[in-house]
N, CA and C of each residue as an Amber inpcrd file, in Angstrom:
protein
   657
-284.5430000 133.6770000  48.2360000-283.5040000 132.8870000  47.5610000
-283.5050000 133.2480000  46.0700000-282.3410000 133.4490000  45.4530000
-282.2420000 133.8690000  44.0770000-282.5790000 132.7040000  43.1700000
-283.0180000 132.9980000  41.9010000-283.3080000 131.9530000  40.9500000
-282.0970000 131.0380000  40.6950000-280.8830000 131.6500000  40.6920000
-279.6490000 130.8260000  40.4640000-279.4680000 129.8390000  41.5590000
-279.8230000 130.2080000  42.7700000-279.6190000 129.3390000  43.9200000
-280.6220000 128.1560000  43.8990000-281.7770000 128.3850000  43.3130000
-282.8130000 127.3430000  43.2720000-282.8680000 126.5440000  41.9830000
-282.0340000 126.9460000  41.0190000-282.0300000 126.2490000  39.7090000
-281.6430000 124.8110000  39.8470000-282.3210000 123.9590000  39.0720000
-282.0820000 122.5480000  39.0790000-281.1100000 122.2260000  37.9330000
-280.0670000 121.4720000  38.1700000-279.1610000 121.0380000  37.0780000
-279.9100000 120.1670000  36.1010000-279.6200000 120.2890000  34.8360000
-280.3170000 119.4940000  33.8060000-279.2800000 118.8380000  32.9000000
-279.5890000 117.6010000  32.5420000-278.7890000 116.8460000  31.6250000
-279.7140000 116.3570000  30.4990000-279.2710000 116.4990000  29.2550000
-280.0450000 116.0420000  28.1240000-279.4630000 114.7260000  27.6060000
-280.3400000 113.8300000  27.1900000-279.9430000 112.5830000  26.5260000
-280.6320000 112.4810000  25.1810000-279.8780000 112.0340000  24.1810000
-280.4230000 111.8190000  22.8510000-280.4500000 110.3320000  22.5620000
-281.6220000 109.7700000  22.3520000-281.7530000 108.3280000  22.1330000
-282.2830000 108.0830000  20.7080000-281.8200000 106.9950000  20.1450000
-282.4280000 106.4980000  18.8710000-283.2510000 105.2370000  19.1340000
-283.1730000 104.6830000  20.3400000-283.9730000 103.5380000  20.7310000
-284.7980000 103.9650000  21.9340000-286.0870000 104.1180000  21.7820000
-286.9280000 104.6720000  22.8540000-286.7960000 103.8980000  24.1670000
-286.6490000 102.5870000  24.0910000-286.6400000 101.7850000  25.2990000
-285.4610000 102.0350000  26.2310000-284.4560000 102.7370000  25.6960000
-283.2880000 103.0520000  26.5520000-283.4870000 104.1770000  27.5040000
-284.4890000 105.0120000  27.2440000-284.7000000 106.2280000  28.0660000
-284.9000000 105.8890000  29.5530000-285.7880000 104.9540000  29.8420000
-286.0900000 104.6380000  31.2630000-284.9400000 104.0960000  32.0070000
-284.2530000 103.0440000  31.5310000-283.1080000 102.4600000  32.3210000
-281.9860000 103.4540000  32.4590000-281.6960000 104.2620000  31.4290000
-280.6020000 105.2260000  31.5390000-280.9900000 106.3760000  32.5170000
-282.2350000 106.7130000  32.5600000-282.6650000 107.6980000  33.5490000
-282.5110000 107.2050000  34.9580000-282.7680000 105.8990000  35.1760000
-282.5480000 105.3190000  36.4730000-281.0700000 105.3510000  36.8920000
-280.2030000 105.0520000  35.9550000-278.7580000 105.1150000  36.2390000
-278.3370000 106.5620000  36.5140000-278.8850000 107.4830000  35.7430000
-278.5240000 108.9100000  35.9400000-278.9610000 109.3670000  37.3260000
-280.0900000 108.8640000  37.8110000-280.5760000 109.2810000  39.1520000
-279.6160000 108.7880000  40.2410000-278.9160000 107.6900000  39.9930000
-277.8970000 107.2390000  40.9520000-276.6710000 108.1500000  40.9560000
-276.2630000 108.5330000  39.7730000-275.0280000 109.3190000  39.6280000
-275.2790000 110.8020000  39.9320000-276.3840000 111.3260000  39.4510000
-276.6960000 112.7510000  39.6220000-278.1120000 112.9160000  40.1520000
-278.3670000 112.5620000  41.4150000-279.6800000 112.6600000  41.9810000
-280.1920000 114.1000000  42.0440000-279.2740000 115.0480000  41.9130000
-279.5970000 116.4430000  41.9530000-280.1140000 117.0020000  40.6250000
-279.9540000 116.1690000  39.5610000-280.2150000 116.6850000  38.2230000
-281.5160000 116.1580000  37.5940000-282.1050000 116.9480000  36.7290000
-283.2510000 116.5300000  35.9830000-282.7890000 116.1090000  34.5870000
-283.3480000 114.9930000  34.1110000-282.9290000 114.4790000  32.7880000
-283.9920000 114.8450000  31.7640000-283.5010000 115.4340000  30.6650000
-284.3650000 115.7600000  29.5440000-284.0690000 114.7470000  28.4340000
-285.0870000 114.1060000  27.9180000-284.8900000 113.0650000  26.8840000
-285.3710000 113.5690000  25.5090000-284.4560000 113.3910000  24.5310000
-284.8560000 113.5770000  23.1410000-284.8270000 112.1580000  22.4850000
-285.8320000 111.7930000  21.7850000-285.9190000 110.4550000  21.1470000
-286.1570000 110.6790000  19.6350000-285.2350000 110.1750000  18.8330000
-285.3600000 110.3350000  17.3780000-284.8720000 109.0690000  16.7300000
-285.7950000 108.1450000  16.4550000-285.4220000 106.8430000  15.8080000
-284.9280000 107.0230000  14.4100000-285.3060000 108.0990000  13.7190000
-284.9100000 108.2760000  12.3460000-283.4200000 108.5180000  12.1820000
-282.7550000 108.9930000  13.2520000-281.3000000 109.1500000  13.1670000
-280.6240000 107.7990000  12.9300000-281.0810000 106.7870000  13.6470000
-280.4910000 105.4580000  13.4430000-280.9700000 104.8240000  12.1360000
-282.2590000 105.0060000  11.8360000-282.8090000 104.4460000  10.5510000
-282.0530000 104.9920000   9.3570000-281.7940000 106.3180000   9.3640000
-281.1020000 106.9440000   8.2380000-279.6310000 106.5090000   8.1860000
-279.0270000 106.3020000   9.3850000-277.6570000 105.8590000   9.4340000
-277.5350000 104.4440000   8.9000000-278.4690000 103.5720000   9.2550000
-278.4570000 102.2260000   8.6960000-278.6390000 102.2370000   7.1980000
-279.5470000 103.0140000   6.7010000-279.8470000 103.0680000   5.2900000
-278.6360000 103.5700000   4.4770000-277.8880000 104.5310000   5.0590000
-276.7370000 105.1120000   4.3980000-275.4480000 104.4130000   4.6710000
-275.4820000 103.3520000   5.5020000-274.2970000 102.5940000   5.9160000
-273.3300000 103.4860000   6.6640000-273.8640000 104.4070000   7.4620000
-273.0660000 105.3390000   8.2240000-273.8250000 106.6490000   8.3060000
-273.5000000 107.5140000   9.2770000-274.2610000 108.7300000   9.4610000
-274.1600000 109.6530000   8.2360000-275.2490000 109.9570000   7.5710000
-275.2330000 110.9110000   6.4750000-275.1100000 112.3550000   7.0040000
-274.7730000 113.3220000   6.1570000-274.5580000 114.6710000   6.6320000
-275.6880000 115.2800000   7.4300000-276.9100000 114.9620000   7.0900000
-278.0480000 115.5880000   7.7970000-278.1540000 115.0800000   9.2520000
-277.5730000 113.8820000   9.5300000-277.6010000 113.3880000  10.9290000
-276.6840000 114.2860000  11.7710000-275.5280000 114.6980000  11.2290000
-274.6640000 115.6010000  11.9670000-275.3850000 116.9430000  12.1730000
-276.0600000 117.4700000  11.1670000-276.7740000 118.7490000  11.3320000
-277.8360000 118.6380000  12.4210000-278.5310000 117.4970000  12.4570000
-279.5810000 117.3540000  13.4740000-278.9780000 117.1660000  14.8450000
-277.8190000 116.5340000  14.9570000-277.1460000 116.4420000  16.2560000
-276.8280000 117.7910000  16.7830000-276.3490000 118.6740000  15.9330000
-276.0380000 120.0400000  16.3300000-277.3340000 120.7500000  16.7800000
-278.4270000 120.4790000  16.0800000-279.7030000 121.0950000  16.4720000
-280.1580000 120.5600000  17.8230000-279.9860000 119.2630000  18.0810000
-280.3860000 118.7410000  19.3750000-279.5230000 119.3350000  20.4820000
-278.2510000 119.5570000  20.2020000-277.4010000 120.2390000  21.1990000
-277.9380000 121.6400000  21.4920000-278.3850000 122.3360000  20.4560000
-278.9700000 123.6560000  20.6340000-280.2550000 123.5710000  21.4590000
-281.1200000 122.5550000  21.1260000-282.3520000 122.3850000  21.9100000
-282.0130000 122.1070000  23.3740000-280.9590000 121.2960000  23.6040000
-280.5940000 120.9240000  24.9870000-280.1770000 122.2060000  25.7530000
-279.3920000 123.0250000  25.0990000-278.9440000 124.2760000  25.7650000
-280.1230000 125.1720000  26.0220000-281.0170000 125.3110000  25.0610000
-282.1870000 126.1580000  25.2320000-283.1000000 125.6500000  26.3510000
-283.0400000 124.3660000  26.6050000-283.8630000 123.7450000  27.6750000
-283.1710000 123.8740000  29.0360000-281.9380000 124.4550000  29.0430000
-281.2730000 124.6260000  30.3020000-280.2480000 123.5050000  30.6710000
-280.0510000 122.5370000  29.7440000-279.1200000 121.4510000  30.0090000
-277.6890000 121.9380000  29.8380000-276.8340000 121.3350000  30.6480000
-275.3910000 121.6490000  30.5400000-274.5730000 120.6570000  29.7780000
-275.2050000 119.5290000  29.4370000-274.5500000 118.4090000  28.7480000
-275.5780000 117.6530000  27.8910000-275.1260000 117.1610000  26.7230000
-275.9070000 116.2950000  25.9100000-275.2080000 114.9360000  25.8030000
-275.8500000 113.9040000  26.2760000-275.2820000 112.5450000  26.1820000
-275.9610000 111.8090000  25.0080000-275.1730000 111.4000000  24.0430000
-275.6830000 110.6710000  22.8850000-275.5800000 109.1640000  23.1900000
-276.6990000 108.4960000  23.2660000-276.7440000 107.1190000  23.7620000
-276.6690000 106.0630000  22.6320000-276.5900000 106.5030000  21.4160000
-276.5230000 105.6080000  20.2460000-275.1160000 105.5290000  19.7200000
-274.5350000 104.3340000  19.7480000-273.1480000 104.1730000  19.2820000
-272.9860000 104.3210000  17.7820000-274.0740000 103.9930000  17.0490000
-274.0040000 104.0830000  15.5870000-273.7760000 105.5400000  15.0970000
-274.2330000 106.5000000  15.8960000-274.0390000 107.9080000  15.5400000
-272.9830000 108.5470000  16.4370000-272.1920000 107.7490000  17.1060000
-271.2060000 108.2910000  18.0400000-270.1410000 109.1320000  17.3580000
-269.6990000 108.7430000  16.1410000-268.6890000 109.4910000  15.4340000
-269.2560000 110.8470000  14.9590000-270.5510000 110.8610000  14.5930000
-271.1900000 112.1330000  14.2300000-271.2570000 113.0360000  15.4730000
-271.5110000 112.4220000  16.6160000-271.5150000 113.1880000  17.8610000
-270.1880000 113.8770000  18.1290000-269.0880000 113.1590000  17.8610000
-267.7610000 113.7820000  17.9990000-267.5710000 114.9350000  17.0260000
-268.0320000 114.7340000  15.7840000-267.9320000 115.8100000  14.7890000
-268.7550000 117.0470000  15.1580000-269.8420000 116.8080000  15.9130000
-270.7130000 117.9180000  16.2980000-270.1110000 118.7650000  17.4310000
-269.1620000 118.2310000  18.1760000-268.6530000 118.9220000  19.3670000
-268.1720000 120.3230000  19.0860000-267.3360000 120.5260000  18.0880000
-266.8670000 121.9200000  17.8760000-267.9360000 122.8930000  17.3950000
-269.0700000 122.3320000  16.9510000-270.1750000 123.1570000  16.4450000
-271.2180000 123.4390000  17.5180000-271.0990000 122.7880000  18.6700000
-272.0910000 122.9270000  19.7410000-271.5940000 123.8780000  20.8330000
-272.5710000 124.3990000  21.5970000-272.2060000 125.3340000  22.6600000
-272.3110000 124.6890000  24.0410000-272.3560000 123.3460000  24.0630000
-272.2920000 122.6270000  25.3230000-271.5870000 121.2910000  25.0730000
-271.0780000 120.6440000  26.1030000-270.3870000 119.3560000  25.9080000
-271.3190000 118.2670000  25.3410000-270.8000000 117.5300000  24.3560000
-271.5200000 116.3620000  23.8210000-270.7120000 115.1420000  24.1900000
-271.3380000 114.2110000  24.8790000-270.6600000 112.9980000  25.3030000
-271.1640000 111.8070000  24.5230000-270.2890000 110.8530000  24.2290000
-270.6550000 109.5460000  23.6860000-270.7910000 108.5950000  24.8610000
-271.8580000 107.8110000  24.8380000-272.0300000 106.9020000  25.9380000
-270.9850000 105.7750000  25.9430000-270.3910000 105.5200000  24.8220000
-269.4650000 104.3450000  24.7470000-267.9980000 104.6880000  24.8840000
-267.6570000 105.9800000  25.0010000-266.2020000 106.2870000  25.1170000
-265.5580000 105.7420000  26.3650000-266.1640000 105.8340000  27.5600000
-265.5160000 105.2470000  28.7440000-265.3410000 103.7620000  28.6110000
-266.2830000 103.0840000  27.9820000-266.2000000 101.6180000  27.7900000
-264.9680000 101.2740000  26.9230000-264.7270000 102.0840000  25.9040000
-263.5570000 101.8360000  25.0410000-262.2670000 101.9700000  25.8160000
-262.2040000 102.9550000  26.7550000-261.0050000 103.1050000  27.5770000
-260.8610000 101.9260000  28.5190000-261.9600000 101.4400000  29.1140000
-261.9240000 100.3150000  30.0040000-261.4740000  99.0380000  29.2620000
-261.9040000  98.8810000  28.0260000-261.5280000  97.6990000  27.2530000
-260.0160000  97.6680000  27.0000000-259.4920000  98.7700000  26.6720000
-258.0400000  98.8430000  26.3900000-257.2410000  98.5140000  27.6320000
-257.7340000  98.8880000  28.8020000-257.0360000  98.6260000  30.0600000
-257.2230000  97.1820000  30.4910000-258.2300000  96.4710000  29.9310000
-258.6090000  95.1460000  30.4170000-257.8160000  93.9910000  29.7730000
-257.2560000  94.2100000  28.6120000-256.5510000  93.0740000  27.9670000
-255.9700000  93.4420000  26.6550000-255.1490000  92.5310000  26.0740000
-254.4950000  92.7600000  24.8150000-255.3510000  92.3330000  23.6220000
-256.2590000  91.4210000  23.8360000-257.1610000  90.9620000  22.7640000
-258.5930000  91.3370000  23.1340000-259.1880000  92.2090000  22.3630000
-260.4780000  92.8070000  22.7050000-261.4970000  92.3620000  21.6870000
-262.5630000  91.6800000  22.1190000-263.6690000  91.3360000  21.2480000
-264.7160000  92.4280000  21.2400000-265.1880000  92.7780000  20.0710000
-266.2550000  93.7940000  19.9000000-267.4480000  93.0780000  19.3180000
-268.5210000  93.0430000  20.0890000-269.7520000  92.3420000  19.6960000
-270.8260000  93.3700000  19.3850000-271.4780000  93.2770000  18.2100000
-272.5070000  94.2170000  17.8150000-273.6310000  93.4910000  17.0710000
-274.7910000  94.1280000  17.0640000-275.9010000  93.5900000  16.2710000
-276.1760000  94.3970000  15.0290000-275.4110000  95.4770000  14.8630000
-275.5300000  96.3050000  13.6900000-274.1810000  96.5840000  13.0800000
-274.0390000  96.4600000  11.7890000-272.7520000  96.7550000  11.1750000
-272.4080000  98.2280000  11.3030000-273.4260000  99.0810000  11.3720000
-273.1530000 100.5110000  11.5180000-272.6580000 100.8690000  12.9220000
-272.7700000  99.9360000  13.8490000-272.2070000 100.1210000  15.1880000
-270.8640000  99.4320000  15.3160000-270.7090000  98.3110000  14.6710000
-269.4880000  97.5530000  14.7900000-268.2580000  98.3830000  14.3800000
-268.3600000  99.0600000  13.2790000-267.2510000  99.9030000  12.7960000
-266.9090000 101.0300000  13.7650000-267.8740000 101.8630000  14.1340000
-267.5760000 102.9700000  15.0690000-267.0150000 102.5300000  16.3840000
-267.5530000 101.4270000  16.9580000-267.0610000 100.9610000  18.2540000
-265.6490000 100.4410000  18.1380000-265.3820000  99.6820000  17.0700000
-264.0690000  99.1240000  16.8320000-263.0250000 100.3290000  16.7030000
-263.4480000 101.3620000  15.9890000-262.5590000 102.4650000  15.8430000
-262.3480000 103.2520000  17.1540000-263.4200000 103.3080000  17.9650000
-263.3120000 103.9740000  19.2360000-262.3270000 103.2320000  20.1520000
-262.3480000 101.9150000  20.1420000-261.3890000 101.1380000  20.9220000
-259.9830000 101.3090000  20.3860000-259.8580000 101.3660000  19.0190000
-258.5250000 101.6100000  18.4740000-257.9730000 102.9260000  18.8370000
-258.8060000 103.9540000  18.8260000-258.3210000 105.3000000  19.1980000
-257.8880000 105.3550000  20.6710000-258.6760000 104.6010000  21.5230000
-258.3260000 104.5830000  22.9570000-256.9690000 103.9140000  23.1280000
-256.7280000 102.8460000  22.3930000-255.3930000 102.1940000  22.4200000
-254.3010000 103.1300000  21.9630000-254.5630000 103.8700000  20.9130000
-253.5800000 104.7910000  20.3760000-253.2560000 105.9030000  21.4030000
-254.2920000 106.3610000  22.1130000-254.0540000 107.4060000  23.1390000
-253.1810000 106.9040000  24.2500000-253.3250000 105.6230000  24.5750000
-252.5040000 105.0310000  25.6240000-251.1640000 104.5330000  25.0920000
-251.0390000 104.5390000  23.7810000-249.8470000 104.0400000  23.1330000
-249.5550000 102.5930000  23.4780000-250.5700000 101.7760000  23.3470000
-250.4610000 100.3510000  23.6200000-250.9460000  99.5880000  22.4130000
-250.3730000  98.3930000  22.2030000-250.8040000  97.5670000  21.1150000
-251.9790000  96.6950000  21.5710000-253.0800000  96.7070000  20.8160000
-254.2120000  95.8940000  21.1230000-254.7060000  95.2290000  19.8050000
-255.0790000  93.9740000  19.9270000-255.7330000  93.2900000  18.8120000
-257.2410000  93.3210000  19.0260000-258.0000000  93.7650000  18.0290000
-259.4190000  93.8920000  18.1640000-260.0750000  92.8290000  17.2530000
-260.9600000  92.0420000  17.8200000-261.6590000  90.9780000  17.0950000
-263.1550000  91.3190000  16.9920000-263.6330000  91.8210000  15.8650000
-265.0230000  92.2010000  15.7620000-265.9220000  91.0180000  15.4060000
-267.1440000  91.0620000  15.8840000-268.1210000  89.9970000  15.5570000
-269.5250000  90.6040000  15.4740000-270.1980000  90.3400000  14.3370000
-271.5520000  90.8310000  14.1250000-272.5480000  89.7110000  14.3910000
-273.5140000  89.9760000  15.2320000-274.5990000  89.0110000  15.5370000
-275.7040000  89.2120000  14.5070000-275.6240000  88.5210000  13.4110000
-276.5530000  88.6820000  12.2990000-277.9840000  88.3580000  12.7630000
-278.8960000  89.2120000  12.4700000-280.3470000  88.9750000  12.7510000
-280.8010000  89.4190000  14.1020000-279.8380000  89.6990000  15.0160000
-280.2650000  90.0590000  16.3930000-280.9750000  91.3730000  16.4750000
-280.4700000  92.3750000  15.7500000-281.1370000  93.6980000  15.8160000
-282.5270000  93.5910000  15.2090000-282.6630000  92.8730000  14.0960000
-283.9710000  92.7420000  13.4760000-284.9540000  92.0380000  14.4050000
-284.4340000  91.0380000  15.1390000-285.3100000  90.3290000  16.1110000
-285.7950000  91.2430000  17.2010000-284.8950000  92.0680000  17.7700000
-285.3090000  92.9690000  18.8200000-286.2960000  94.0180000  18.2880000
-285.9950000  94.5360000  17.1170000-286.8810000  95.5590000  16.5270000
-288.2420000  94.9850000  16.2530000-288.2900000  93.6570000  15.9590000
-289.5420000  93.0030000  15.6740000-290.2880000  92.5180000  16.9420000
-289.6730000  92.7710000  18.0940000-290.3760000  92.3890000  19.3470000
-289.9580000  91.0520000  19.9070000-289.0020000  90.3630000  19.2610000
-288.5640000  89.0270000  19.6920000-287.2880000  89.2040000  20.5310000
-287.4280000  89.6420000  21.7750000-286.2600000  89.8890000  22.6190000
-285.5450000  88.5990000  22.9280000-286.2830000  87.4860000  23.0470000
-285.6400000  86.2030000  23.3530000-284.6770000  85.7660000  22.2450000
-285.0910000  85.9300000  20.9860000-284.2160000  85.5410000  19.9080000
-282.9980000  86.4820000  19.8560000-283.2410000  87.7720000  20.0390000
-282.1270000  88.7220000  20.1480000-281.0850000  88.2480000  21.1220000
-281.5410000  87.9410000  22.3370000-280.6260000  87.5820000  23.4030000
-279.9020000  86.2850000  23.0630000-280.6020000  85.3180000  22.4680000
-279.9970000  84.0810000  22.0920000-278.8820000  84.2560000  21.0640000
-279.1420000  85.1120000  20.0640000-278.1350000  85.3590000  19.0410000
-276.9520000  86.1150000  19.6150000-277.1800000  87.0660000  20.4950000
-276.0900000  87.8030000  21.0990000-275.2390000  86.8640000  21.9980000
-275.9030000  86.0220000  22.7040000-275.1670000  85.0650000  23.5870000
-274.3640000  84.0420000  22.7750000-274.9240000  83.6790000  21.6080000
-274.1740000  82.7500000  20.7350000-272.9210000  83.4730000  20.1910000
-273.0880000  84.6830000  19.8150000-271.8990000  85.4700000  19.3210000
-270.8800000  85.6590000  20.4330000-271.3780000  85.9170000  21.6430000
-270.4770000  86.0500000  22.7800000-269.7260000  84.7440000  23.0250000
-270.4060000  83.6120000  22.8880000-269.7650000  82.3130000  23.0500000
-268.6270000  82.1060000  22.0510000-268.8260000  82.5670000  20.8050000
-267.7920000  82.4540000  19.8040000-266.5710000  83.2670000  20.1430000
-266.8130000  84.4560000  20.7300000-265.6500000  85.3380000  21.0800000
-264.9660000  84.9980000  22.3520000-265.7100000  84.4840000  23.3210000
-265.2250000  84.3080000  24.7060000-263.8920000  83.5620000  24.8230000
-263.7050000  82.5440000  24.0190000-262.5030000  81.7650000  24.1130000
-261.3030000  82.3520000  23.3600000-261.5460000  83.4370000  22.6210000
-260.5000000  83.9660000  21.7680000-259.9230000  85.2810000  22.2790000
-260.5650000  85.9360000  23.2450000-260.1690000  87.2710000  23.6660000
-260.0680000  87.3970000  25.1780000-259.4950000  88.4930000  25.6200000
-259.3590000  88.7700000  27.0500000-260.5870000  89.4990000  27.6330000
-261.2780000  90.2060000  26.8040000-262.4630000  90.9920000  27.2260000
-263.3640000  91.1630000  26.0480000-264.6650000  91.2090000  26.3350000
-265.6630000  91.4260000  25.2580000-266.3780000  92.7270000  25.5340000
-266.5130000  93.5470000  24.4800000-267.2030000  94.8110000  24.5060000
-268.5580000  94.6350000  23.8130000-269.6100000  94.9920000  24.4990000
-270.9560000  95.0170000  23.9050000-271.1260000  96.3790000  23.2580000
-271.1930000  96.4580000  21.9550000-271.1130000  97.7050000  21.2190000
-272.3390000  98.6250000  21.4350000-273.4890000  98.0140000  21.7340000
-274.7390000  98.8260000  21.8480000-275.3060000  98.7030000  23.2770000
-275.7890000  99.8500000  23.7400000-276.3810000  99.8780000  25.0850000
-277.5320000  98.8850000  25.2170000-278.2200000  98.6250000  24.1040000
-279.3610000  97.6780000  24.1660000-278.9170000  96.2060000  24.3890000
-277.6700000  95.9590000  24.2230000-277.1360000  94.5870000  24.4160000
-276.8080000  94.2870000  25.8730000-276.8640000  95.3150000  26.7210000
-276.4750000  95.1020000  28.1270000-277.4240000  94.0910000  28.8150000
-278.5850000  93.8360000  28.2110000-279.5350000  92.9200000  28.7990000
-279.0020000  91.5100000  28.9480000-277.9350000  91.1310000  28.2340000
-277.3890000  89.7810000  28.3290000-276.2400000  89.6660000  29.3440000
-275.9240000  90.7280000  30.0210000-274.7720000  90.7370000  30.9250000
-274.8180000  89.6320000  31.9580000-275.9710000  89.4350000  32.6080000
-276.0580000  88.4490000  33.6820000-275.7580000  87.0390000  33.1620000
-276.2640000  86.6740000  31.9940000-276.0620000  85.3510000  31.4450000
-274.6300000  85.1580000  30.9380000-274.0090000  86.2580000  30.5160000
-272.6560000  86.1110000  29.9750000-271.5830000  86.1770000  31.0700000
-271.9520000  86.5800000  32.2650000-270.9720000  86.7760000  33.3580000
-270.2900000  85.4710000  33.7180000-268.9960000  85.6070000  34.0120000
-268.2510000  84.4770000  34.5160000-267.3120000  83.7800000  33.4990000
-267.5350000  84.0180000  32.2560000-266.7050000  83.3540000  31.2400000
-265.4660000  84.1890000  30.8900000-265.7010000  85.4750000  30.6220000
-264.6360000  86.4040000  30.3140000-265.1940000  87.8100000  30.6910000
-264.3720000  88.7450000  31.0740000-264.9320000  90.0560000  31.3810000
-265.7290000  90.6310000  30.2350000-266.8890000  91.1850000  30.5810000
-267.8110000  91.7640000  29.5600000-268.0620000  93.1990000  29.9340000
-267.9340000  94.0880000  28.9940000-268.1330000  95.5180000  29.2400000
-269.3230000  96.0200000  28.3910000-270.1540000  96.7920000  29.0130000
-271.2560000  97.4630000  28.3280000-271.1960000  98.9260000  28.6190000
-271.8670000  99.7340000  27.8070000-271.7550000 101.1840000  27.9080000
-272.6410000 101.8740000  28.8890000-273.8010000 101.3570000  29.2860000
-274.7030000 102.2150000  30.1030000-274.1370000 102.7150000  31.4190000
-273.5970000 101.8450000  32.2620000-273.1480000 102.3410000  33.5690000
-271.9200000 103.2610000  33.4720000-270.9110000 102.8510000  32.7010000
-269.7210000 103.6880000  32.5870000-270.0210000 104.9470000  31.7940000
-270.9220000 104.8320000  30.8230000-271.2860000 106.0230000  30.0440000
-272.0440000 107.0770000  30.8800000-272.9310000 106.5870000  31.7230000
-273.6670000 107.4830000  32.5930000-272.7590000 108.0460000  33.6900000
-271.7410000 107.3280000  34.1190000-270.8190000 107.7990000  35.1720000
-270.1240000 109.0830000  34.7320000-270.0380000 109.3250000  33.4350000
-269.4170000 110.6000000  32.9710000-270.1840000 111.8080000  33.5160000
-271.4330000 111.6250000  33.7710000-272.2880000 112.7680000  34.1580000
-271.9310000 113.2600000  35.5610000-271.1960000 112.4540000  36.2780000
-270.7910000 112.9070000  37.6690000-269.6300000 113.8700000  37.6580000
-268.9690000 114.0060000  36.5260000-267.7720000 114.8040000  36.4710000
-268.0990000 116.3030000  36.4090000
């Protein structure tokens, strides 16, 4: 049998939150059981983005480098799992030699299809802006009018980073409660927020990026 016939498909993921690697790998195994997942973890990409109030130029350069590393490792796709650097990932696409996917793009499309008033919930201001703009661009592509209501869960990210997951979840659920009565659908801007889906279910449709973002890998 030739090497080409026995080659295993590979998918690369770039994380800025180490804890996301395992659950996203599990989802990828459902969608692409034939593929091996290669993980790159670089917390400094998010740290530098927070410090600069948006992705600084060197984050874009490093994204292009990670795309190069992914290709050299045999991957056919690089999935960027951090929404805060999602716009930098888009800017890196024409500079890369393999497809770069944002984990939150499918979620933005789903949100636009789900209702006229869309709540965007985030724990980081550096994610709130990019996700809001992603939803706006999705609405523009469909040529539909959508009202977007952003909400920042102050202190939640710091709580999670400090190891207090319970406080993080409580603050996110409180923010969700404030939005739920005002909108048709709520978007959880960060993959790390998906942990509150079960408790938020039933009030208003809630969208998170992990499952729909990973579903792109089946294409």
